[in-house]
PDB file of N, CA, C and O in Angstrom:
ATOM      1  N   MET A   1     100.422 105.642  79.854  1.00  0.00           N
ATOM      2  CA  MET A   1     100.373 106.591  80.932  1.00  0.00           C
ATOM      3  C   MET A   1     101.333 106.071  82.063  1.00  0.00           C
ATOM      4  O   MET A   1     101.318 104.893  82.418  1.00  0.00           O
ATOM      5  N   ILE A   2     102.105 106.945  82.566  1.00  0.00           N
ATOM      6  CA  ILE A   2     103.059 106.493  83.705  1.00  0.00           C
ATOM      7  C   ILE A   2     102.351 106.680  85.025  1.00  0.00           C
ATOM      8  O   ILE A   2     101.798 107.734  85.338  1.00  0.00           O
ATOM      9  N   LYS A   3     102.397 105.612  85.774  1.00  0.00           N
ATOM     10  CA  LYS A   3     101.753 105.699  87.130  1.00  0.00           C
ATOM     11  C   LYS A   3     102.747 106.068  88.201  1.00  0.00           C
ATOM     12  O   LYS A   3     103.918 105.719  88.050  1.00  0.00           O
ATOM     13  N   PHE A   4     102.395 106.720  89.229  1.00  0.00           N
ATOM     14  CA  PHE A   4     103.350 107.090  90.296  1.00  0.00           C
ATOM     15  C   PHE A   4     102.741 106.758  91.569  1.00  0.00           C
ATOM     16  O   PHE A   4     101.524 106.608  91.686  1.00  0.00           O
ATOM     17  N   ARG A   5     103.614 106.632  92.583  1.00  0.00           N
ATOM     18  CA  ARG A   5     103.208 106.293  93.987  1.00  0.00           C
ATOM     19  C   ARG A   5     102.876 107.553  94.751  1.00  0.00           C
ATOM     20  O   ARG A   5     101.833 107.604  95.403  1.00  0.00           O
ATOM     21  N   ARG A   6     103.713 108.572  94.703  1.00  0.00           N
ATOM     22  CA  ARG A   6     103.386 109.787  95.459  1.00  0.00           C
ATOM     23  C   ARG A   6     104.147 110.977  94.967  1.00  0.00           C
ATOM     24  O   ARG A   6     105.128 110.816  94.240  1.00  0.00           O
ATOM     25  N   ILE A   7     103.744 112.141  95.324  1.00  0.00           N
ATOM     26  CA  ILE A   7     104.412 113.360  94.972  1.00  0.00           C
ATOM     27  C   ILE A   7     105.386 113.672  96.135  1.00  0.00           C
ATOM     28  O   ILE A   7     104.964 113.710  97.291  1.00  0.00           O
ATOM     29  N   ILE A   8     106.675 113.893  95.840  1.00  0.00           N
ATOM     30  CA  ILE A   8     107.715 114.087  96.792  1.00  0.00           C
ATOM     31  C   ILE A   8     107.690 115.485  97.418  1.00  0.00           C
ATOM     32  O   ILE A   8     107.688 115.667  98.635  1.00  0.00           O
ATOM     33  N   GLU A   9     107.669 116.460  96.498  1.00  0.00           N
ATOM     34  CA  GLU A   9     107.817 117.862  96.992  1.00  0.00           C
ATOM     35  C   GLU A   9     106.518 118.597  96.557  1.00  0.00           C
ATOM     36  O   GLU A   9     105.744 118.068  95.759  1.00  0.00           O
ATOM     37  N   PRO A  10     106.294 119.811  97.087  1.00  0.00           N
ATOM     38  CA  PRO A  10     105.115 120.536  96.618  1.00  0.00           C
ATOM     39  C   PRO A  10     105.206 120.854  95.098  1.00  0.00           C
ATOM     40  O   PRO A  10     106.313 120.909  94.561  1.00  0.00           O
ATOM     41  N   ILE A  11     104.153 121.049  94.453  1.00  0.00           N
ATOM     42  CA  ILE A  11     104.070 121.213  93.040  1.00  0.00           C
ATOM     43  C   ILE A  11     104.367 122.690  92.770  1.00  0.00           C
ATOM     44  O   ILE A  11     103.841 123.586  93.430  1.00  0.00           O
ATOM     45  N   GLU A  12     105.209 122.900  91.797  1.00  0.00           N
ATOM     46  CA  GLU A  12     105.682 124.293  91.423  1.00  0.00           C
ATOM     47  C   GLU A  12     105.211 124.623  90.018  1.00  0.00           C
ATOM     48  O   GLU A  12     104.720 123.777  89.270  1.00  0.00           O
ATOM     49  N   LYS A  13     105.385 125.892  89.702  1.00  0.00           N
ATOM     50  CA  LYS A  13     105.097 126.451  88.329  1.00  0.00           C
ATOM     51  C   LYS A  13     103.601 126.062  87.870  1.00  0.00           C
ATOM     52  O   LYS A  13     103.344 125.620  86.750  1.00  0.00           O
ATOM     53  N   ILE A  14     102.688 126.276  88.845  1.00  0.00           N
ATOM     54  CA  ILE A  14     101.236 125.945  88.585  1.00  0.00           C
ATOM     55  C   ILE A  14     100.630 126.893  87.542  1.00  0.00           C
ATOM     56  O   ILE A  14     100.767 128.111  87.658  1.00  0.00           O
ATOM     57  N   GLU A  15      99.948 126.327  86.505  1.00  0.00           N
ATOM     58  CA  GLU A  15      99.255 127.160  85.536  1.00  0.00           C
ATOM     59  C   GLU A  15      97.913 126.551  85.267  1.00  0.00           C
ATOM     60  O   GLU A  15      97.781 125.328  85.205  1.00  0.00           O
ATOM     61  N   ILE A  16      96.902 127.396  85.104  1.00  0.00           N
ATOM     62  CA  ILE A  16      95.569 126.949  84.697  1.00  0.00           C
ATOM     63  C   ILE A  16      95.512 126.791  83.210  1.00  0.00           C
ATOM     64  O   ILE A  16      95.762 127.764  82.498  1.00  0.00           O
ATOM     65  N   ILE A  17      95.193 125.610  82.683  1.00  0.00           N
ATOM     66  CA  ILE A  17      95.130 125.329  81.235  1.00  0.00           C
ATOM     67  C   ILE A  17      93.767 125.625  80.667  1.00  0.00           C
ATOM     68  O   ILE A  17      93.670 126.205  79.586  1.00  0.00           O
ATOM     69  N   ALA A  18      92.648 125.225  81.397  1.00  0.00           N
ATOM     70  CA  ALA A  18      91.273 125.376  80.919  1.00  0.00           C
ATOM     71  C   ALA A  18      90.366 125.664  82.088  1.00  0.00           C
ATOM     72  O   ALA A  18      90.707 125.327  83.222  1.00  0.00           O
ATOM     73  N   ARG A  19      89.206 126.283  81.850  1.00  0.00           N
ATOM     74  CA  ARG A  19      88.227 126.531  82.835  1.00  0.00           C
ATOM     75  C   ARG A  19      86.872 126.138  82.345  1.00  0.00           C
ATOM     76  O   ARG A  19      86.588 126.232  81.151  1.00  0.00           O
ATOM     77  N   ARG A  20      86.060 125.715  83.209  1.00  0.00           N
ATOM     78  CA  ARG A  20      84.634 125.353  82.973  1.00  0.00           C
ATOM     79  C   ARG A  20      84.346 124.630  81.651  1.00  0.00           C
ATOM     80  O   ARG A  20      84.740 123.477  81.476  1.00  0.00           O
ATOM     81  N   PHE A  21      83.666 125.301  80.731  1.00  0.00           N
ATOM     82  CA  PHE A  21      83.190 124.651  79.536  1.00  0.00           C
ATOM     83  C   PHE A  21      84.286 124.297  78.511  1.00  0.00           C
ATOM     84  O   PHE A  21      84.030 123.573  77.549  1.00  0.00           O
ATOM     85  N   SER A  22      85.481 124.804  78.723  1.00  0.00           N
ATOM     86  CA  SER A  22      86.608 124.360  77.850  1.00  0.00           C
ATOM     87  C   SER A  22      87.164 122.905  78.223  1.00  0.00           C
ATOM     88  O   SER A  22      88.006 122.341  77.524  1.00  0.00           O
ATOM     89  N   ILE A  23      86.672 122.400  79.276  1.00  0.00           N
ATOM     90  CA  ILE A  23      87.196 121.044  79.815  1.00  0.00           C
ATOM     91  C   ILE A  23      86.357 119.999  79.112  1.00  0.00           C
ATOM     92  O   ILE A  23      85.129 120.085  79.117  1.00  0.00           O
ATOM     93  N   ASP A  24      86.994 119.020  78.512  1.00  0.00           N
ATOM     94  CA  ASP A  24      86.341 117.985  77.745  1.00  0.00           C
ATOM     95  C   ASP A  24      85.587 117.015  78.758  1.00  0.00           C
ATOM     96  O   ASP A  24      84.513 116.528  78.407  1.00  0.00           O
ATOM     97  N   GLU A  25      86.078 116.750  79.897  1.00  0.00           N
ATOM     98  CA  GLU A  25      85.469 115.817  80.853  1.00  0.00           C
ATOM     99  C   GLU A  25      84.596 116.560  81.895  1.00  0.00           C
ATOM    100  O   GLU A  25      84.449 116.055  83.007  1.00  0.00           O
ATOM    101  N   LEU A  26      84.045 117.673  81.598  1.00  0.00           N
ATOM    102  CA  LEU A  26      83.355 118.447  82.608  1.00  0.00           C
ATOM    103  C   LEU A  26      82.127 117.712  83.114  1.00  0.00           C
ATOM    104  O   LEU A  26      81.909 117.731  84.326  1.00  0.00           O
ATOM    105  N   THR A  27      81.337 117.092  82.331  1.00  0.00           N
ATOM    106  CA  THR A  27      80.085 116.403  82.691  1.00  0.00           C
ATOM    107  C   THR A  27      80.470 115.191  83.623  1.00  0.00           C
ATOM    108  O   THR A  27      79.810 114.937  84.631  1.00  0.00           O
ATOM    109  N   LEU A  28      81.545 114.472  83.245  1.00  0.00           N
ATOM    110  CA  LEU A  28      82.029 113.309  84.016  1.00  0.00           C
ATOM    111  C   LEU A  28      82.521 113.846  85.342  1.00  0.00           C
ATOM    112  O   LEU A  28      82.234 113.212  86.358  1.00  0.00           O
ATOM    113  N   LEU A  29      83.234 114.951  85.428  1.00  0.00           N
ATOM    114  CA  LEU A  29      83.762 115.400  86.739  1.00  0.00           C
ATOM    115  C   LEU A  29      82.569 115.835  87.613  1.00  0.00           C
ATOM    116  O   LEU A  29      82.563 115.499  88.797  1.00  0.00           O
ATOM    117  N   ARG A  30      81.578 116.550  87.108  1.00  0.00           N
ATOM    118  CA  ARG A  30      80.435 117.008  87.850  1.00  0.00           C
ATOM    119  C   ARG A  30      79.582 115.846  88.326  1.00  0.00           C
ATOM    120  O   ARG A  30      79.054 115.874  89.438  1.00  0.00           O
ATOM    121  N   ASP A  31      79.443 114.817  87.483  1.00  0.00           N
ATOM    122  CA  ASP A  31      78.634 113.637  87.916  1.00  0.00           C
ATOM    123  C   ASP A  31      79.322 112.843  88.971  1.00  0.00           C
ATOM    124  O   ASP A  31      78.672 112.345  89.890  1.00  0.00           O
ATOM    125  N   LYS A  32      80.613 112.708  88.873  1.00  0.00           N
ATOM    126  CA  LYS A  32      81.398 111.861  89.784  1.00  0.00           C
ATOM    127  C   LYS A  32      81.779 112.499  91.134  1.00  0.00           C
ATOM    128  O   LYS A  32      81.763 111.824  92.164  1.00  0.00           O
ATOM    129  N   PHE A  33      82.148 113.901  91.124  1.00  0.00           N
ATOM    130  CA  PHE A  33      82.552 114.590  92.264  1.00  0.00           C
ATOM    131  C   PHE A  33      81.730 115.710  92.729  1.00  0.00           C
ATOM    132  O   PHE A  33      81.871 116.163  93.865  1.00  0.00           O
ATOM    133  N   GLY A  34      80.790 116.222  91.807  1.00  0.00           N
ATOM    134  CA  GLY A  34      79.985 117.411  92.093  1.00  0.00           C
ATOM    135  C   GLY A  34      80.772 118.678  91.795  1.00  0.00           C
ATOM    136  O   GLY A  34      81.730 118.613  91.025  1.00  0.00           O
ATOM    137  N   GLY A  35      80.439 119.766  92.331  1.00  0.00           N
ATOM    138  CA  GLY A  35      81.163 121.019  92.125  1.00  0.00           C
ATOM    139  C   GLY A  35      80.667 121.718  90.824  1.00  0.00           C
ATOM    140  O   GLY A  35      79.945 121.142  90.010  1.00  0.00           O
ATOM    141  N   ARG A  36      81.112 123.022  90.682  1.00  0.00           N
ATOM    142  CA  ARG A  36      80.612 123.763  89.515  1.00  0.00           C
ATOM    143  C   ARG A  36      81.804 124.336  88.806  1.00  0.00           C
ATOM    144  O   ARG A  36      81.836 124.195  87.584  1.00  0.00           O
ATOM    145  N   ASN A  37      82.816 124.982  89.421  1.00  0.00           N
ATOM    146  CA  ASN A  37      83.796 125.734  88.725  1.00  0.00           C
ATOM    147  C   ASN A  37      85.102 124.820  88.673  1.00  0.00           C
ATOM    148  O   ASN A  37      86.028 125.011  89.461  1.00  0.00           O
ATOM    149  N   TRP A  38      85.126 123.883  87.770  1.00  0.00           N
ATOM    150  CA  TRP A  38      86.231 123.012  87.583  1.00  0.00           C
ATOM    151  C   TRP A  38      87.288 123.769  86.721  1.00  0.00           C
ATOM    152  O   TRP A  38      86.968 124.595  85.866  1.00  0.00           O
ATOM    153  N   ARG A  39      88.611 123.411  87.024  1.00  0.00           N
ATOM    154  CA  ARG A  39      89.743 123.962  86.251  1.00  0.00           C
ATOM    155  C   ARG A  39      90.646 122.779  85.972  1.00  0.00           C
ATOM    156  O   ARG A  39      90.774 121.864  86.786  1.00  0.00           O
ATOM    157  N   LYS A  40      91.316 122.818  84.719  1.00  0.00           N
ATOM    158  CA  LYS A  40      92.355 121.857  84.401  1.00  0.00           C
ATOM    159  C   LYS A  40      93.670 122.660  84.667  1.00  0.00           C
ATOM    160  O   LYS A  40      93.830 123.789  84.204  1.00  0.00           O
ATOM    161  N   VAL A  41      94.574 122.042  85.411  1.00  0.00           N
ATOM    162  CA  VAL A  41      95.806 122.788  85.803  1.00  0.00           C
ATOM    163  C   VAL A  41      96.956 121.877  85.499  1.00  0.00           C
ATOM    164  O   VAL A  41      96.801 120.661  85.389  1.00  0.00           O
ATOM    165  N   LYS A  42      98.131 122.488  85.363  1.00  0.00           N
ATOM    166  CA  LYS A  42      99.376 121.795  85.201  1.00  0.00           C
ATOM    167  C   LYS A  42     100.367 122.370  86.111  1.00  0.00           C
ATOM    168  O   LYS A  42     100.254 123.531  86.505  1.00  0.00           O
ATOM    169  N   GLY A  43     101.374 121.578  86.477  1.00  0.00           N
ATOM    170  CA  GLY A  43     102.503 121.971  87.352  1.00  0.00           C
ATOM    171  C   GLY A  43     103.654 121.005  87.303  1.00  0.00           C
ATOM    172  O   GLY A  43     103.568 119.982  86.623  1.00  0.00           O
ATOM    173  N   GLN A  44     104.757 121.302  88.020  1.00  0.00           N
ATOM    174  CA  GLN A  44     105.843 120.436  88.005  1.00  0.00           C
ATOM    175  C   GLN A  44     106.315 120.005  89.428  1.00  0.00           C
ATOM    176  O   GLN A  44     106.286 120.813  90.356  1.00  0.00           O
ATOM    177  N   ALA A  45     106.750 118.720  89.591  1.00  0.00           N
ATOM    178  CA  ALA A  45     107.153 118.322  90.869  1.00  0.00           C
ATOM    179  C   ALA A  45     107.869 117.066  90.764  1.00  0.00           C
ATOM    180  O   ALA A  45     107.745 116.390  89.742  1.00  0.00           O
ATOM    181  N   PHE A  46     108.690 116.646  91.831  1.00  0.00           N
ATOM    182  CA  PHE A  46     109.308 115.385  91.911  1.00  0.00           C
ATOM    183  C   PHE A  46     108.319 114.311  92.417  1.00  0.00           C
ATOM    184  O   PHE A  46     107.612 114.484  93.410  1.00  0.00           O
ATOM    185  N   VAL A  47     108.317 113.211  91.679  1.00  0.00           N
ATOM    186  CA  VAL A  47     107.394 112.109  92.047  1.00  0.00           C
ATOM    187  C   VAL A  47     108.169 110.795  92.166  1.00  0.00           C
ATOM    188  O   VAL A  47     109.189 110.584  91.510  1.00  0.00           O
ATOM    189  N   GLU A  48     107.644 109.918  93.033  1.00  0.00           N
ATOM    190  CA  GLU A  48     108.175 108.575  93.156  1.00  0.00           C
ATOM    191  C   GLU A  48     107.400 107.635  92.301  1.00  0.00           C
ATOM    192  O   GLU A  48     106.188 107.496  92.462  1.00  0.00           O
ATOM    193  N   LEU A  49     108.059 107.000  91.412  1.00  0.00           N
ATOM    194  CA  LEU A  49     107.336 105.989  90.533  1.00  0.00           C
ATOM    195  C   LEU A  49     107.190 104.670  91.277  1.00  0.00           C
ATOM    196  O   LEU A  49     107.766 104.502  92.352  1.00  0.00           O
ATOM    197  N   PHE A  50     106.456 103.766  90.741  1.00  0.00           N
ATOM    198  CA  PHE A  50     106.228 102.410  91.434  1.00  0.00           C
ATOM    199  C   PHE A  50     107.570 101.667  91.349  1.00  0.00           C
ATOM    200  O   PHE A  50     107.806 100.787  92.177  1.00  0.00           O
ATOM    201  N   THR A  51     108.416 101.956  90.443  1.00  0.00           N
ATOM    202  CA  THR A  51     109.703 101.300  90.362  1.00  0.00           C
ATOM    203  C   THR A  51     110.728 101.692  91.450  1.00  0.00           C
ATOM    204  O   THR A  51     111.786 101.095  91.643  1.00  0.00           O
ATOM    205  N   GLY A  52     110.288 102.769  92.140  1.00  0.00           N
ATOM    206  CA  GLY A  52     111.207 103.280  93.236  1.00  0.00           C
ATOM    207  C   GLY A  52     112.010 104.475  92.772  1.00  0.00           C
ATOM    208  O   GLY A  52     112.628 105.142  93.602  1.00  0.00           O
ATOM    209  N   GLU A  53     112.032 104.786  91.445  1.00  0.00           N
ATOM    210  CA  GLU A  53     112.746 105.939  90.938  1.00  0.00           C
ATOM    211  C   GLU A  53     112.091 107.262  91.440  1.00  0.00           C
ATOM    212  O   GLU A  53     110.879 107.307  91.654  1.00  0.00           O
ATOM    213  N   ILE A  54     112.880 108.302  91.620  1.00  0.00           N
ATOM    214  CA  ILE A  54     112.362 109.692  91.868  1.00  0.00           C
ATOM    215  C   ILE A  54     112.739 110.407  90.663  1.00  0.00           C
ATOM    216  O   ILE A  54     113.911 110.452  90.289  1.00  0.00           O
ATOM    217  N   ARG A  55     111.704 111.016  89.992  1.00  0.00           N
ATOM    218  CA  ARG A  55     111.813 111.645  88.688  1.00  0.00           C
ATOM    219  C   ARG A  55     111.073 113.053  88.748  1.00  0.00           C
ATOM    220  O   ARG A  55     110.132 113.256  89.515  1.00  0.00           O
ATOM    221  N   PHE A  56     111.527 113.909  87.962  1.00  0.00           N
ATOM    222  CA  PHE A  56     110.966 115.247  87.802  1.00  0.00           C
ATOM    223  C   PHE A  56     109.848 115.185  86.711  1.00  0.00           C
ATOM    224  O   PHE A  56     110.136 114.699  85.617  1.00  0.00           O
ATOM    225  N   ALA A  57     108.680 115.620  86.935  1.00  0.00           N
ATOM    226  CA  ALA A  57     107.687 115.414  85.979  1.00  0.00           C
ATOM    227  C   ALA A  57     106.711 116.533  85.895  1.00  0.00           C
ATOM    228  O   ALA A  57     106.566 117.288  86.856  1.00  0.00           O
ATOM    229  N   GLU A  58     106.007 116.686  84.752  1.00  0.00           N
ATOM    230  CA  GLU A  58     104.981 117.590  84.497  1.00  0.00           C
ATOM    231  C   GLU A  58     103.618 116.892  84.841  1.00  0.00           C
ATOM    232  O   GLU A  58     103.314 115.859  84.245  1.00  0.00           O
ATOM    233  N   LEU A  59     102.842 117.402  85.733  1.00  0.00           N
ATOM    234  CA  LEU A  59     101.545 116.846  86.153  1.00  0.00           C
ATOM    235  C   LEU A  59     100.395 117.586  85.738  1.00  0.00           C
ATOM    236  O   LEU A  59     100.398 118.816  85.774  1.00  0.00           O
ATOM    237  N   HIS A  60      99.377 116.899  85.332  1.00  0.00           N
ATOM    238  CA  HIS A  60      98.090 117.558  84.961  1.00  0.00           C
ATOM    239  C   HIS A  60      97.028 116.968  85.903  1.00  0.00           C
ATOM    240  O   HIS A  60      97.063 115.798  86.284  1.00  0.00           O
ATOM    241  N   TRP A  61      96.073 117.863  86.256  1.00  0.00           N
ATOM    242  CA  TRP A  61      94.993 117.439  87.182  1.00  0.00           C
ATOM    243  C   TRP A  61      93.840 118.403  86.997  1.00  0.00           C
ATOM    244  O   TRP A  61      93.947 119.449  86.358  1.00  0.00           O
ATOM    245  N   TYR A  62      92.689 117.977  87.614  1.00  0.00           N
ATOM    246  CA  TYR A  62      91.482 118.876  87.653  1.00  0.00           C
ATOM    247  C   TYR A  62      91.313 119.253  89.124  1.00  0.00           C
ATOM    248  O   TYR A  62      91.580 118.477  90.042  1.00  0.00           O
ATOM    249  N   GLU A  63      90.840 120.529  89.293  1.00  0.00           N
ATOM    250  CA  GLU A  63      90.571 120.880  90.696  1.00  0.00           C
ATOM    251  C   GLU A  63      89.287 121.845  90.730  1.00  0.00           C
ATOM    252  O   GLU A  63      88.972 122.585  89.799  1.00  0.00           O
ATOM    253  N   CYS A  64      88.651 121.733  91.845  1.00  0.00           N
ATOM    254  CA  CYS A  64      87.471 122.531  92.053  1.00  0.00           C
ATOM    255  C   CYS A  64      87.435 123.063  93.489  1.00  0.00           C
ATOM    256  O   CYS A  64      87.827 122.330  94.398  1.00  0.00           O
ATOM    257  N   HIS A  65      86.992 124.281  93.739  1.00  0.00           N
ATOM    258  CA  HIS A  65      86.911 124.805  95.038  1.00  0.00           C
ATOM    259  C   HIS A  65      85.960 123.917  95.878  1.00  0.00           C
ATOM    260  O   HIS A  65      84.866 123.525  95.471  1.00  0.00           O
ATOM    261  N   GLY A  66      86.519 123.625  97.159  1.00  0.00           N
ATOM    262  CA  GLY A  66      85.728 122.747  98.011  1.00  0.00           C
ATOM    263  C   GLY A  66      85.898 121.259  97.802  1.00  0.00           C
ATOM    264  O   GLY A  66      85.532 120.480  98.682  1.00  0.00           O
ATOM    265  N   ILE A  67      86.433 120.834  96.680  1.00  0.00           N
ATOM    266  CA  ILE A  67      86.591 119.452  96.348  1.00  0.00           C
ATOM    267  C   ILE A  67      88.134 119.080  96.299  1.00  0.00           C
ATOM    268  O   ILE A  67      88.531 118.002  96.741  1.00  0.00           O
ATOM    269  N   GLY A  68      88.920 119.950  95.785  1.00  0.00           N
ATOM    270  CA  GLY A  68      90.370 119.733  95.711  1.00  0.00           C
ATOM    271  C   GLY A  68      90.864 119.094  94.379  1.00  0.00           C
ATOM    272  O   GLY A  68      90.168 119.105  93.363  1.00  0.00           O
ATOM    273  N   LYS A  69      92.027 118.572  94.437  1.00  0.00           N
ATOM    274  CA  LYS A  69      92.714 117.979  93.186  1.00  0.00           C
ATOM    275  C   LYS A  69      92.100 116.572  92.965  1.00  0.00           C
ATOM    276  O   LYS A  69      91.908 115.794  93.899  1.00  0.00           O
ATOM    277  N   ARG A  70      91.813 116.303  91.713  1.00  0.00           N
ATOM    278  CA  ARG A  70      91.324 115.051  91.341  1.00  0.00           C
ATOM    279  C   ARG A  70      91.940 114.618  89.934  1.00  0.00           C
ATOM    280  O   ARG A  70      92.229 115.433  89.059  1.00  0.00           O
ATOM    281  N   LYS A  71      92.099 113.303  89.825  1.00  0.00           N
ATOM    282  CA  LYS A  71      92.642 112.718  88.532  1.00  0.00           C
ATOM    283  C   LYS A  71      94.006 113.330  88.200  1.00  0.00           C
ATOM    284  O   LYS A  71      94.183 113.904  87.125  1.00  0.00           O
ATOM    285  N   ILE A  72      94.927 113.214  89.081  1.00  0.00           N
ATOM    286  CA  ILE A  72      96.329 113.683  88.908  1.00  0.00           C
ATOM    287  C   ILE A  72      97.104 112.625  88.024  1.00  0.00           C
ATOM    288  O   ILE A  72      97.108 111.432  88.329  1.00  0.00           O
ATOM    289  N   LYS A  73      97.710 113.083  86.999  1.00  0.00           N
ATOM    290  CA  LYS A  73      98.486 112.158  86.149  1.00  0.00           C
ATOM    291  C   LYS A  73      99.840 112.789  85.675  1.00  0.00           C
ATOM    292  O   LYS A  73      99.986 114.011  85.686  1.00  0.00           O
ATOM    293  N   ILE A  74     100.753 112.002  85.290  1.00  0.00           N
ATOM    294  CA  ILE A  74     101.952 112.499  84.739  1.00  0.00           C
ATOM    295  C   ILE A  74     101.732 112.679  83.247  1.00  0.00           C
ATOM    296  O   ILE A  74     101.297 111.762  82.550  1.00  0.00           O
ATOM    297  N   LYS A  75     102.038 113.858  82.781  1.00  0.00           N
ATOM    298  CA  LYS A  75     101.913 114.162  81.361  1.00  0.00           C
ATOM    299  C   LYS A  75     103.272 113.760  80.657  1.00  0.00           C
ATOM    300  O   LYS A  75     103.284 113.106  79.614  1.00  0.00           O
ATOM    301  N   ARG A  76     104.390 114.187  81.285  1.00  0.00           N
ATOM    302  CA  ARG A  76     105.691 113.796  80.689  1.00  0.00           C
ATOM    303  C   ARG A  76     106.779 113.913  81.790  1.00  0.00           C
ATOM    304  O   ARG A  76     106.651 114.689  82.737  1.00  0.00           O
ATOM    305  N   LEU A  77     107.841 113.117  81.622  1.00  0.00           N
ATOM    306  CA  LEU A  77     108.993 113.233  82.564  1.00  0.00           C
ATOM    307  C   LEU A  77     109.882 114.276  81.977  1.00  0.00           C
ATOM    308  O   LEU A  77     110.052 114.344  80.760  1.00  0.00           O
ATOM    309  N   LEU A  78     110.461 115.103  82.834  1.00  0.00           N
ATOM    310  CA  LEU A  78     111.176 116.305  82.423  1.00  0.00           C
ATOM    311  C   LEU A  78     112.788 116.149  82.604  1.00  0.00           C
ATOM    312  O   LEU A  78     113.568 116.972  82.124  1.00  0.00           O
ATOM    313  N   ASP A  79     113.170 115.107  83.283  1.00  0.00           N
ATOM    314  CA  ASP A  79     114.639 114.928  83.468  1.00  0.00           C
ATOM    315  C   ASP A  79     115.255 113.914  82.509  1.00  0.00           C
ATOM    316  O   ASP A  79     116.461 113.673  82.557  1.00  0.00           O
TER     317      ASP A  79
END
């Protein structure tokens, strides 16, 4: 897994991949963060890696109303 320091620009091309019971980590998310209506989402943005490079990447994360984005990770680099 590629680690990154921060997201440079707003995330674009946002799509919902899965909702509620289609999410594998649903019980873990509910136990750790609370919330009920979790979604797995993907999008694209420029990110700064720990090496200092700025790359365009596809990001995946979980989000829930009232809780926000959690467990953001780079799925793949697109450039």
